[in-house]
Backbone of each chain as nested JSON, in Angstrom:
{
  "chains": [
    {"id": "A", "residues": [
      {"number": 1, "name": "MET", "atoms": {"N": [22.329, -0.617, -3.052], "CA": [20.958, -0.501, -3.24], "C": [19.931, -0.356, -1.917]}},
      {"number": 2, "name": "ALA", "atoms": {"N": [19.259, 0.63, -2.538], "CA": [18.117, 0.988, -1.369], "C": [16.616, 0.548, -1.691]}},
      {"number": 3, "name": "ARG", "atoms": {"N": [15.651, 0.568, -0.885], "CA": [14.038, 0.617, -1.176], "C": [13.191, 1.825, -0.753]}},
      {"number": 4, "name": "VAL", "atoms": {"N": [12.342, 2.355, -1.581], "CA": [11.567, 3.22, -1.314], "C": [10.478, 2.766, -1.538]}},
      {"number": 5, "name": "ILE", "atoms": {"N": [9.579, 3.251, -0.327], "CA": [8.134, 2.752, -0.531], "C": [7.291, 4.065, -0.973]}},
      {"number": 6, "name": "VAL", "atoms": {"N": [6.202, 3.942, -1.673], "CA": [5.176, 4.958, -2.16], "C": [4.256, 4.514, -2.066]}},
      {"number": 7, "name": "ASP", "atoms": {"N": [3.373, 5.28, -1.016], "CA": [1.859, 5.06, -0.993], "C": [0.988, 5.51, -1.531]}},
      {"number": 8, "name": "VAL", "atoms": {"N": [0.232, 5.488, -2.136], "CA": [-1.002, 6.104, -3.094], "C": [-2.422, 5.558, -2.533]}},
      {"number": 9, "name": "MET", "atoms": {"N": [-2.808, 7.015, -1.848], "CA": [-4.591, 6.638, -1.277], "C": [-5.363, 7.809, -2.158]}},
      {"number": 10, "name": "LEU", "atoms": {"N": [-6.468, 7.318, -2.041], "CA": [-7.195, 8.338, -2.332], "C": [-7.522, 9.383, -1.561]}},
      {"number": 11, "name": "LYS", "atoms": {"N": [-7.924, 10.906, -1.928], "CA": [-7.836, 11.663, -1.21], "C": [-9.134, 11.523, -0.298]}},
      {"number": 12, "name": "PRO", "atoms": {"N": [-9.212, 11.827, 0.956], "CA": [-10.085, 11.834, 1.977], "C": [-11.512, 12.144, 1.063]}},
      {"number": 13, "name": "GLU", "atoms": {"N": [-11.502, 13.196, 0.708], "CA": [-12.811, 13.494, 0.065], "C": [-13.844, 12.755, -0.628]}},
      {"number": 14, "name": "ILE", "atoms": {"N": [-12.419, 12.051, -1.718], "CA": [-12.734, 11.098, -3.076], "C": [-13.541, 9.683, -2.222]}},
      {"number": 15, "name": "LEU", "atoms": {"N": [-14.797, 9.469, -2.509], "CA": [-15.72, 8.137, -2.423], "C": [-14.304, 7.116, -2.417]}},
      {"number": 16, "name": "ASP", "atoms": {"N": [-14.602, 5.953, -1.98], "CA": [-13.559, 4.689, -2.162], "C": [-14.745, 3.857, -1.987]}},
      {"number": 17, "name": "PRO", "atoms": {"N": [-15.305, 3.179, -3.221], "CA": [-16.559, 1.995, -2.917], "C": [-15.662, 0.775, -2.875]}},
      {"number": 18, "name": "GLN", "atoms": {"N": [-14.29, 0.507, -3.075], "CA": [-13.337, -0.549, -3.164], "C": [-13.308, -0.658, -1.155]}},
      {"number": 19, "name": "GLY", "atoms": {"N": [-13.037, -0.01, -0.587], "CA": [-12.657, 0.249, 0.832], "C": [-14.376, -0.186, 1.506]}},
      {"number": 20, "name": "GLN", "atoms": {"N": [-15.481, 0.877, 0.991], "CA": [-16.593, 0.257, 1.999], "C": [-17.157, -1.133, 1.455]}},
      {"number": 21, "name": "ALA", "atoms": {"N": [-17.02, -1.27, 0.309], "CA": [-17.225, -2.906, 0.157], "C": [-16.573, -3.95, 1.065]}},
      {"number": 22, "name": "ILE", "atoms": {"N": [-15.354, -3.619, 1.316], "CA": [-14.813, -4.188, 2.355], "C": [-15.397, -3.958, 3.992]}},
      {"number": 23, "name": "ALA", "atoms": {"N": [-15.645, -3.123, 4.384], "CA": [-15.89, -2.401, 5.647], "C": [-17.435, -3.381, 5.679]}},
      {"number": 24, "name": "ARG", "atoms": {"N": [-18.588, -3.077, 4.665], "CA": [-19.976, -3.537, 4.702], "C": [-19.955, -5.494, 4.919]}},
      {"number": 25, "name": "ALA", "atoms": {"N": [-18.135, -5.763, 4.194], "CA": [-18.512, -7.297, 3.953], "C": [-18.184, -7.812, 5.823]}},
      {"number": 26, "name": "LEU", "atoms": {"N": [-17.426, -6.934, 6.483], "CA": [-17.04, -7.478, 7.611], "C": [-18.085, -7.958, 8.569]}},
      {"number": 27, "name": "PRO", "atoms": {"N": [-18.712, -7.301, 8.925], "CA": [-19.852, -7.945, 9.969], "C": [-20.149, -9.244, 9.442]}},
      {"number": 28, "name": "ARG", "atoms": {"N": [-20.736, -9.333, 8.079], "CA": [-20.885, -10.483, 7.737], "C": [-20.395, -11.364, 7.821]}},
      {"number": 29, "name": "LEU", "atoms": {"N": [-18.702, -11.655, 7.875], "CA": [-17.799, -12.288, 8.234], "C": [-17.627, -12.815, 9.441]}},
      {"number": 30, "name": "GLY", "atoms": {"N": [-18.199, -11.871, 10.288], "CA": [-17.802, -11.863, 11.652], "C": [-17.218, -11.158, 12.552]}},
      {"number": 31, "name": "PHE", "atoms": {"N": [-16.894, -10.432, 11.786], "CA": [-15.473, -8.747, 12.379], "C": [-16.498, -7.729, 12.707]}},
      {"number": 32, "name": "SER", "atoms": {"N": [-16.517, -7.434, 13.961], "CA": [-17.221, -6.173, 14.377], "C": [-16.212, -4.726, 14.601]}},
      {"number": 33, "name": "GLY", "atoms": {"N": [-16.733, -3.668, 15.173], "CA": [-15.602, -2.666, 15.57], "C": [-14.734, -2.42, 14.707]}},
      {"number": 34, "name": "VAL", "atoms": {"N": [-15.414, -1.951, 13.343], "CA": [-14.81, -1.676, 12.027], "C": [-15.51, -0.728, 11.236]}},
      {"number": 35, "name": "PRO", "atoms": {"N": [-15.212, 0.733, 11.403], "CA": [-16.657, 1.547, 10.809], "C": [-15.804, 1.591, 9.471]}},
      {"number": 36, "name": "ALA", "atoms": {"N": [-15.164, 1.675, 8.946], "CA": [-14.509, 2.17, 7.827], "C": [-12.992, 1.394, 7.485]}},
      {"number": 37, "name": "VAL", "atoms": {"N": [-12.847, 1.163, 5.968], "CA": [-11.808, 0.7, 5.549], "C": [-11.364, 1.238, 4.324]}},
      {"number": 38, "name": "ARG", "atoms": {"N": [-10.098, 1.725, 4.117], "CA": [-9.806, 2.796, 2.973], "C": [-8.757, 1.771, 2.207]}},
      {"number": 39, "name": "GLN", "atoms": {"N": [-8.776, 1.527, 0.612], "CA": [-7.507, 0.843, -0.181], "C": [-6.933, 1.686, -0.852]}},
      {"number": 40, "name": "GLY", "atoms": {"N": [-5.812, 1.407, -0.878], "CA": [-5.0, 2.221, -1.534], "C": [-4.062, 1.231, -2.441]}},
      {"number": 41, "name": "LYS", "atoms": {"N": [-2.987, 1.771, -2.728], "CA": [-2.081, 0.962, -3.605], "C": [-0.746, 1.379, -2.713]}},
      {"number": 42, "name": "ARG", "atoms": {"N": [0.53, 0.435, -2.627], "CA": [1.948, 0.49, -2.527], "C": [2.836, 0.28, -3.217]}},
      {"number": 43, "name": "PHE", "atoms": {"N": [3.772, 0.771, -3.539], "CA": [4.926, 0.579, -4.575], "C": [6.178, 0.816, -3.779]}},
      {"number": 44, "name": "GLU", "atoms": {"N": [6.934, -0.721, -3.923], "CA": [8.296, -0.801, -3.398], "C": [8.902, -0.417, -4.893]}},
      {"number": 45, "name": "VAL", "atoms": {"N": [9.725, 0.743, -5.029], "CA": [10.823, 1.018, -5.448], "C": [12.334, 0.939, -5.238]}},
      {"number": 46, "name": "GLU", "atoms": {"N": [13.088, -0.019, -5.798], "CA": [14.025, -0.391, -5.861], "C": [15.012, 1.113, -6.632]}},
      {"number": 47, "name": "LEU", "atoms": {"N": [16.24, 1.076, -5.846], "CA": [16.978, 2.152, -6.363], "C": [18.573, 1.569, -6.727]}},
      {"number": 48, "name": "ASP", "atoms": {"N": [19.235, 1.565, -7.84], "CA": [20.197, 1.097, -7.933], "C": [21.52, 1.891, -6.748]}},
      {"number": 49, "name": "GLY", "atoms": {"N": [21.255, 3.139, -6.634], "CA": [21.695, 3.933, -5.817], "C": [21.256, 4.078, -4.455]}},
      {"number": 50, "name": "PRO", "atoms": {"N": [21.822, 5.193, -3.666], "CA": [21.863, 5.135, -2.143], "C": [20.279, 5.842, -2.154]}},
      {"number": 51, "name": "ALA", "atoms": {"N": [19.264, 5.941, -1.201], "CA": [18.083, 7.055, -0.996], "C": [18.419, 8.082, -0.488]}},
      {"number": 52, "name": "ASP", "atoms": {"N": [19.022, 8.99, -1.349], "CA": [19.512, 10.351, -0.881], "C": [18.773, 11.374, -1.117]}},
      {"number": 53, "name": "GLU", "atoms": {"N": [19.08, 12.918, -1.007], "CA": [17.798, 13.808, -1.121], "C": [17.52, 13.707, -2.674]}},
      {"number": 54, "name": "ALA", "atoms": {"N": [19.082, 13.493, -3.538], "CA": [18.098, 13.641, -5.295], "C": [17.102, 12.462, -5.323]}},
      {"number": 55, "name": "ALA", "atoms": {"N": [17.683, 11.298, -5.043], "CA": [17.179, 10.305, -5.122], "C": [15.488, 9.88, -5.188]}},
      {"number": 56, "name": "LEU", "atoms": {"N": [15.538, 10.783, -3.998], "CA": [13.985, 10.771, -3.196], "C": [13.016, 11.97, -4.364]}},
      {"number": 57, "name": "LYS", "atoms": {"N": [13.929, 13.109, -4.619], "CA": [13.389, 14.126, -5.921], "C": [12.675, 13.25, -6.516]}},
      {"number": 58, "name": "GLU", "atoms": {"N": [13.728, 12.406, -7.169], "CA": [13.243, 11.799, -8.756], "C": [11.703, 10.94, -8.074]}},
      {"number": 59, "name": "VAL", "atoms": {"N": [11.642, 10.366, -7.168], "CA": [10.99, 9.261, -6.673], "C": [9.83, 9.889, -6.489]}},
      {"number": 60, "name": "ARG", "atoms": {"N": [9.605, 10.985, -5.901], "CA": [8.605, 12.086, -5.989], "C": [8.13, 12.77, -7.199]}},
      {"number": 61, "name": "LYS", "atoms": {"N": [9.064, 12.917, -8.158], "CA": [8.848, 13.107, -9.202], "C": [7.907, 12.209, -10.003]}},
      {"number": 62, "name": "MET", "atoms": {"N": [8.425, 11.202, -10.081], "CA": [7.976, 9.586, -10.4], "C": [6.213, 9.38, -10.038]}},
      {"number": 63, "name": "ALA", "atoms": {"N": [6.087, 9.622, -8.533], "CA": [5.035, 9.484, -8.02], "C": [3.79, 10.303, -8.368]}},
      {"number": 64, "name": "GLU", "atoms": {"N": [4.476, 11.702, -8.873], "CA": [3.155, 12.567, -9.471], "C": [3.188, 12.149, -10.561]}},
      {"number": 65, "name": "THR", "atoms": {"N": [3.919, 11.896, -11.683], "CA": [3.65, 12.145, -12.934], "C": [2.917, 10.098, -13.54]}},
      {"number": 66, "name": "LEU", "atoms": {"N": [3.631, 9.591, -12.587], "CA": [3.138, 8.29, -13.165], "C": [2.407, 7.064, -11.987]}},
      {"number": 67, "name": "LEU", "atoms": {"N": [2.967, 6.953, -10.933], "CA": [2.116, 6.364, -9.88], "C": [0.685, 6.922, -8.947]}},
      {"number": 68, "name": "ALA", "atoms": {"N": [0.67, 8.208, -9.161], "CA": [-0.867, 8.529, -8.793], "C": [-0.937, 9.555, -9.41]}},
      {"number": 69, "name": "ASN", "atoms": {"N": [-2.361, 9.262, -9.474], "CA": [-3.438, 10.191, -10.241], "C": [-3.561, 11.667, -8.961]}},
      {"number": 70, "name": "THR", "atoms": {"N": [-2.889, 12.67, -9.144], "CA": [-3.233, 13.273, -8.09], "C": [-4.154, 14.342, -7.906]}},
      {"number": 71, "name": "VAL", "atoms": {"N": [-4.847, 14.597, -9.201], "CA": [-6.498, 15.195, -9.081], "C": [-7.486, 14.25, -7.858]}},
      {"number": 72, "name": "ILE", "atoms": {"N": [-6.884, 12.794, -7.831], "CA": [-7.699, 11.967, -7.293], "C": [-7.279, 11.477, -5.616]}},
      {"number": 73, "name": "GLU", "atoms": {"N": [-5.833, 11.321, -5.814], "CA": [-5.04, 10.766, -4.811], "C": [-3.943, 11.658, -4.323]}},
      {"number": 74, "name": "ASP", "atoms": {"N": [-3.583, 11.032, -3.176], "CA": [-2.22, 11.971, -2.711], "C": [-1.382, 10.916, -2.386]}},
      {"number": 75, "name": "TYR", "atoms": {"N": [0.349, 11.008, -2.374], "CA": [1.192, 9.651, -1.999], "C": [1.874, 10.234, -1.072]}},
      {"number": 76, "name": "THR", "atoms": {"N": [2.708, 9.561, -0.293], "CA": [3.49, 9.484, 0.47], "C": [4.917, 8.967, -0.041]}},
      {"number": 77, "name": "VAL", "atoms": {"N": [6.029, 9.257, -0.104], "CA": [7.417, 8.909, -0.243], "C": [8.382, 9.087, 1.011]}},
      {"number": 78, "name": "ARG", "atoms": {"N": [8.74, 7.296, 1.377], "CA": [9.716, 7.22, 2.171], "C": [10.371, 6.359, 2.214]}},
      {"number": 79, "name": "VAL", "atoms": {"N": [11.717, 6.094, 2.957], "CA": [12.691, 5.299, 2.477], "C": [12.267, 3.869, 3.857]}},
      {"number": 80, "name": "GLU", "atoms": {"N": [12.682, 2.651, 2.835], "CA": [12.46, 1.465, 3.73], "C": [13.5, 1.463, 4.53]}},
      {"number": 81, "name": "GLU", "atoms": {"N": [13.258, 1.24, 6.171], "CA": [14.097, 1.148, 7.056], "C": [14.571, -0.529, 7.029]}}
    ]},
    {"id": "B", "residues": [
      {"number": 1, "name": "MET", "atoms": {"N": [-10.393, 5.683, 18.989], "CA": [-10.295, 5.311, 17.561], "C": [-8.488, 5.242, 17.225]}},
      {"number": 2, "name": "ALA", "atoms": {"N": [-8.405, 4.072, 16.671], "CA": [-7.113, 3.93, 16.089], "C": [-7.284, 3.492, 14.567]}},
      {"number": 3, "name": "ARG", "atoms": {"N": [-6.157, 3.252, 14.132], "CA": [-5.992, 2.899, 12.858], "C": [-4.952, 2.225, 12.63]}},
      {"number": 4, "name": "VAL", "atoms": {"N": [-5.24, 1.265, 11.646], "CA": [-4.256, -0.137, 11.317], "C": [-4.401, -0.339, 9.908]}},
      {"number": 5, "name": "ILE", "atoms": {"N": [-2.685, -0.251, 9.468], "CA": [-2.253, -0.208, 8.206], "C": [-1.931, -1.721, 7.811]}},
      {"number": 6, "name": "VAL", "atoms": {"N": [-2.85, -2.416, 6.911], "CA": [-2.169, -3.75, 6.368], "C": [-2.163, -3.532, 5.022]}},
      {"number": 7, "name": "ASP", "atoms": {"N": [-0.588, -3.795, 4.791], "CA": [0.283, -4.045, 3.69], "C": [0.119, -5.697, 2.954]}},
      {"number": 8, "name": "VAL", "atoms": {"N": [-0.411, -5.335, 1.88], "CA": [-0.675, -6.915, 1.289], "C": [0.412, -6.693, -0.25]}},
      {"number": 9, "name": "MET", "atoms": {"N": [1.362, -7.67, -0.273], "CA": [2.533, -7.474, -1.478], "C": [2.396, -9.092, -2.071]}},
      {"number": 10, "name": "LEU", "atoms": {"N": [2.662, -8.857, -3.24], "CA": [2.759, -10.325, -3.661], "C": [4.57, -11.172, -2.95]}},
      {"number": 11, "name": "LYS", "atoms": {"N": [4.045, -12.456, -3.288], "CA": [5.155, -13.335, -2.495], "C": [6.383, -12.964, -3.656]}},
      {"number": 12, "name": "PRO", "atoms": {"N": [7.523, -12.76, -3.103], "CA": [8.552, -12.352, -3.919], "C": [8.984, -13.356, -5.076]}},
      {"number": 13, "name": "GLU", "atoms": {"N": [8.618, -14.546, -5.056], "CA": [8.629, -15.687, -5.96], "C": [7.581, -15.752, -6.894]}},
      {"number": 14, "name": "ILE", "atoms": {"N": [6.701, -14.761, -6.559], "CA": [5.456, -14.564, -7.728], "C": [5.67, -13.39, -8.753]}},
      {"number": 15, "name": "LEU", "atoms": {"N": [5.475, -13.374, -9.966], "CA": [5.69, -12.603, -10.949], "C": [4.647, -11.479, -10.662]}},
      {"number": 16, "name": "ASP", "atoms": {"N": [4.927, -10.273, -10.669], "CA": [4.227, -9.213, -10.714], "C": [4.414, -8.253, -12.011]}},
      {"number": 17, "name": "PRO", "atoms": {"N": [3.688, -8.659, -12.87], "CA": [3.384, -7.972, -14.157], "C": [3.463, -6.059, -14.285]}},
      {"number": 18, "name": "GLN", "atoms": {"N": [2.438, -5.7, -13.006], "CA": [2.153, -4.868, -12.809], "C": [3.389, -3.532, -12.322]}},
      {"number": 19, "name": "GLY", "atoms": {"N": [3.851, -4.301, -11.4], "CA": [5.365, -3.703, -11.184], "C": [6.457, -3.469, -12.231]}},
      {"number": 20, "name": "GLN", "atoms": {"N": [6.359, -4.57, -13.044], "CA": [7.466, -4.818, -14.431], "C": [7.281, -3.694, -15.309]}},
      {"number": 21, "name": "ALA", "atoms": {"N": [5.563, -3.641, -15.663], "CA": [5.517, -2.75, -16.612], "C": [5.673, -0.934, -16.147]}},
      {"number": 22, "name": "ILE", "atoms": {"N": [5.406, -0.883, -15.088], "CA": [6.168, 0.681, -14.523], "C": [7.407, 0.325, -14.283]}},
      {"number": 23, "name": "ALA", "atoms": {"N": [7.992, -0.458, -14.141], "CA": [9.45, -0.329, -14.374], "C": [10.103, -0.245, -15.387]}},
      {"number": 24, "name": "ARG", "atoms": {"N": [9.501, -0.761, -16.35], "CA": [9.832, -0.918, -17.932], "C": [9.619, 0.795, -18.606]}},
      {"number": 25, "name": "ALA", "atoms": {"N": [8.485, 1.142, -17.987], "CA": [7.806, 2.614, -18.54], "C": [8.927, 3.676, -18.407]}},
      {"number": 26, "name": "LEU", "atoms": {"N": [9.601, 3.203, -16.62], "CA": [10.363, 4.41, -16.151], "C": [11.654, 4.921, -17.041]}},
      {"number": 27, "name": "PRO", "atoms": {"N": [12.121, 4.195, -18.1], "CA": [13.645, 4.837, -18.801], "C": [12.931, 5.809, -19.742]}},
      {"number": 28, "name": "ARG", "atoms": {"N": [11.798, 5.491, -20.497], "CA": [10.823, 6.057, -21.215], "C": [10.49, 7.481, -21.046]}},
      {"number": 29, "name": "LEU", "atoms": {"N": [10.47, 7.383, -19.676], "CA": [9.618, 8.695, -19.092], "C": [11.209, 9.458, -18.638]}},
      {"number": 30, "name": "GLY", "atoms": {"N": [12.23, 9.262, -18.95], "CA": [13.241, 9.736, -18.367], "C": [14.269, 9.355, -17.401]}},
      {"number": 31, "name": "PHE", "atoms": {"N": [13.52, 8.459, -16.379], "CA": [13.999, 7.996, -14.804], "C": [14.735, 7.175, -14.999]}},
      {"number": 32, "name": "SER", "atoms": {"N": [15.633, 7.324, -14.307], "CA": [16.886, 5.643, -14.518], "C": [17.48, 5.429, -13.009]}},
      {"number": 33, "name": "GLY", "atoms": {"N": [17.732, 4.677, -13.356], "CA": [18.237, 3.814, -11.787], "C": [17.124, 3.087, -11.043]}},
      {"number": 34, "name": "VAL", "atoms": {"N": [16.472, 2.729, -11.584], "CA": [15.236, 1.979, -10.806], "C": [15.047, 0.396, -11.488]}},
      {"number": 35, "name": "PRO", "atoms": {"N": [16.028, -0.278, -10.971], "CA": [15.613, -1.61, -11.525], "C": [14.784, -2.339, -11.157]}},
      {"number": 36, "name": "ALA", "atoms": {"N": [14.147, -2.15, -10.463], "CA": [12.499, -2.853, -10.26], "C": [11.688, -2.453, -9.488]}},
      {"number": 37, "name": "VAL", "atoms": {"N": [10.376, -2.557, -9.633], "CA": [9.458, -1.796, -8.98], "C": [8.343, -3.023, -8.656]}},
      {"number": 38, "name": "ARG", "atoms": {"N": [7.456, -3.426, -7.567], "CA": [6.665, -4.082, -7.235], "C": [5.331, -3.035, -6.648]}},
      {"number": 39, "name": "GLN", "atoms": {"N": [4.323, -3.596, -7.104], "CA": [3.291, -3.169, -6.792], "C": [2.017, -3.891, -5.912]}},
      {"number": 40, "name": "GLY", "atoms": {"N": [1.474, -3.224, -4.547], "CA": [0.741, -4.01, -3.737], "C": [-0.008, -3.621, -3.404]}},
      {"number": 41, "name": "LYS", "atoms": {"N": [-1.213, -3.524, -2.424], "CA": [-2.036, -2.683, -1.953], "C": [-1.9, -2.568, -0.29]}},
      {"number": 42, "name": "ARG", "atoms": {"N": [-2.906, -1.191, -0.139], "CA": [-2.631, -0.769, 1.311], "C": [-4.026, -0.574, 2.078]}},
      {"number": 43, "name": "PHE", "atoms": {"N": [-3.967, -1.053, 2.98], "CA": [-5.45, -0.834, 3.674], "C": [-5.388, -0.331, 5.189]}},
      {"number": 44, "name": "GLU", "atoms": {"N": [-6.28, 0.841, 5.152], "CA": [-6.527, 1.53, 6.035], "C": [-7.546, 1.095, 6.969]}},
      {"number": 45, "name": "VAL", "atoms": {"N": [-7.355, 0.375, 7.73], "CA": [-8.448, -0.005, 8.811], "C": [-8.813, 0.775, 9.904]}},
      {"number": 46, "name": "GLU", "atoms": {"N": [-9.842, 1.247, 10.202], "CA": [-10.241, 2.148, 11.685], "C": [-10.859, 0.895, 12.406]}},
      {"number": 47, "name": "LEU", "atoms": {"N": [-10.734, 1.025, 13.699], "CA": [-10.805, 0.832, 14.491], "C": [-11.813, 1.265, 15.542]}},
      {"number": 48, "name": "ASP", "atoms": {"N": [-13.013, 0.783, 16.029], "CA": [-13.76, 1.352, 16.623], "C": [-13.03, 2.189, 18.369]}},
      {"number": 49, "name": "GLY", "atoms": {"N": [-12.44, 0.992, 18.698], "CA": [-11.519, 0.675, 20.187], "C": [-10.151, 0.884, 19.98]}},
      {"number": 50, "name": "PRO", "atoms": {"N": [-9.482, 0.518, 21.01], "CA": [-8.055, 0.931, 21.132], "C": [-7.335, -0.438, 19.841]}},
      {"number": 51, "name": "ALA", "atoms": {"N": [-5.907, -0.128, 19.589], "CA": [-5.5, -0.956, 18.833], "C": [-4.33, -1.861, 19.365]}},
      {"number": 52, "name": "ASP", "atoms": {"N": [-5.422, -2.788, 20.487], "CA": [-4.528, -3.457, 21.31], "C": [-4.377, -4.976, 21.229]}},
      {"number": 53, "name": "GLU", "atoms": {"N": [-3.874, -5.686, 21.856], "CA": [-3.317, -7.017, 21.007], "C": [-4.444, -7.946, 20.19]}},
      {"number": 54, "name": "ALA", "atoms": {"N": [-5.647, -7.771, 21.102], "CA": [-7.126, -8.638, 20.819], "C": [-7.344, -8.05, 19.506]}},
      {"number": 55, "name": "ALA", "atoms": {"N": [-7.391, -6.654, 19.412], "CA": [-7.953, -5.855, 18.238], "C": [-7.047, -6.511, 16.636]}},
      {"number": 56, "name": "LEU", "atoms": {"N": [-5.538, -6.129, 17.069], "CA": [-4.481, -6.521, 16.038], "C": [-4.58, -8.1, 15.632]}},
      {"number": 57, "name": "LYS", "atoms": {"N": [-5.172, -9.042, 16.765], "CA": [-5.524, -10.399, 16.167], "C": [-6.451, -10.461, 15.058]}},
      {"number": 58, "name": "GLU", "atoms": {"N": [-7.463, -9.653, 15.587], "CA": [-8.675, -9.82, 14.514], "C": [-8.652, -9.159, 13.473]}},
      {"number": 59, "name": "VAL", "atoms": {"N": [-7.599, -7.969, 13.272], "CA": [-7.433, -7.383, 11.826], "C": [-6.08, -8.465, 11.106]}},
      {"number": 60, "name": "ARG", "atoms": {"N": [-5.304, -9.334, 11.893], "CA": [-4.628, -10.296, 11.228], "C": [-5.843, -11.192, 10.887]}},
      {"number": 61, "name": "LYS", "atoms": {"N": [-6.252, -11.727, 11.375], "CA": [-7.454, -13.001, 11.058], "C": [-8.076, -12.4, 9.526]}},
      {"number": 62, "name": "MET", "atoms": {"N": [-8.729, -10.774, 9.654], "CA": [-8.741, -10.098, 8.649], "C": [-8.414, -10.237, 7.08]}},
      {"number": 63, "name": "ALA", "atoms": {"N": [-6.929, -10.189, 7.417], "CA": [-5.901, -9.891, 6.584], "C": [-6.36, -11.405, 5.631]}},
      {"number": 64, "name": "GLU", "atoms": {"N": [-5.842, -12.225, 6.778], "CA": [-5.615, -13.611, 6.314], "C": [-7.329, -13.93, 5.432]}},
      {"number": 65, "name": "THR", "atoms": {"N": [-8.383, -13.735, 6.085], "CA": [-9.43, -14.332, 4.882], "C": [-9.881, -13.33, 4.346]}},
      {"number": 66, "name": "LEU", "atoms": {"N": [-9.619, -12.327, 4.206], "CA": [-10.553, -11.113, 3.296], "C": [-9.576, -10.177, 2.227]}},
      {"number": 67, "name": "LEU", "atoms": {"N": [-8.474, -9.578, 3.303], "CA": [-7.829, -8.711, 2.263], "C": [-6.61, -9.579, 1.372]}},
      {"number": 68, "name": "ALA", "atoms": {"N": [-6.06, -10.213, 2.049], "CA": [-4.783, -10.835, 1.287], "C": [-5.118, -12.07, 0.491]}},
      {"number": 69, "name": "ASN", "atoms": {"N": [-4.585, -13.066, -0.541], "CA": [-4.719, -14.064, -0.76], "C": [-3.449, -14.706, -0.255]}},
      {"number": 70, "name": "THR", "atoms": {"N": [-3.367, -15.681, 0.595], "CA": [-2.508, -15.873, 0.93], "C": [-1.481, -17.279, 0.208]}},
      {"number": 71, "name": "VAL", "atoms": {"N": [-2.181, -17.46, -0.712], "CA": [-1.481, -18.309, -1.661], "C": [-0.473, -17.559, -2.27]}},
      {"number": 72, "name": "ILE", "atoms": {"N": [-0.389, -16.683, -2.756], "CA": [0.291, -15.559, -3.678], "C": [0.975, -14.68, -3.01]}},
      {"number": 73, "name": "GLU", "atoms": {"N": [0.404, -13.811, -1.533], "CA": [0.556, -12.688, -1.237], "C": [1.017, -12.812, 0.213]}},
      {"number": 74, "name": "ASP", "atoms": {"N": [1.707, -11.815, 0.348], "CA": [1.905, -11.466, 2.083], "C": [1.243, -10.792, 2.584]}},
      {"number": 75, "name": "TYR", "atoms": {"N": [1.146, -10.354, 3.978], "CA": [0.309, -9.161, 4.393], "C": [1.27, -8.564, 5.895]}},
      {"number": 76, "name": "THR", "atoms": {"N": [1.333, -7.789, 5.752], "CA": [2.084, -7.156, 7.192], "C": [0.946, -6.383, 7.885]}},
      {"number": 77, "name": "VAL", "atoms": {"N": [0.724, -6.052, 8.918], "CA": [-0.331, -5.547, 9.946], "C": [0.441, -4.613, 10.799]}},
      {"number": 78, "name": "ARG", "atoms": {"N": [0.576, -3.1, 10.858], "CA": [1.262, -2.431, 11.737], "C": [0.286, -1.227, 12.421]}},
      {"number": 79, "name": "VAL", "atoms": {"N": [0.301, -0.905, 13.432], "CA": [-0.635, 0.266, 14.045], "C": [0.092, 1.258, 13.453]}},
      {"number": 80, "name": "GLU", "atoms": {"N": [-0.964, 2.509, 12.78], "CA": [0.214, 3.878, 12.252], "C": [0.202, 4.646, 13.701]}},
      {"number": 81, "name": "GLU", "atoms": {"N": [1.111, 5.266, 13.835], "CA": [1.486, 6.099, 14.411], "C": [1.266, 7.951, 14.446]}}
    ]}
  ]
}
């Protein structure tokens, strides 16, 4: 059993209203020194087998077709240590 | 300028219907060997200053009060390399 992490974030050129709302709320809540926040998604994908190159290729395909909208989002795939 | 990552995931004992829906959709889409998926949130927090211990303490307070619902969610804070 291995666990692979897929992080999905909006592309840098895409506006992120959720992140902006958080960044704007922070000063009101007493936090300073945070000019920007971006919000994305994190998926923990459990694998029956080992996280070898073939399995990671499958997870990348999964991210591409199901987990991320690659028109507006970037994703990264990594094995959890 | 430093960037701190806050990962927010549902606690292990809390049901994750989004993750379950993904895990159940995978076989239909031709993916096998993935018994479970859990979905959470990822925040990229930009800091004006360095990510020193004081700044990380502030980000942890931020996660506790704004980014995570600690009744049902766990969070981790780490500096992006």
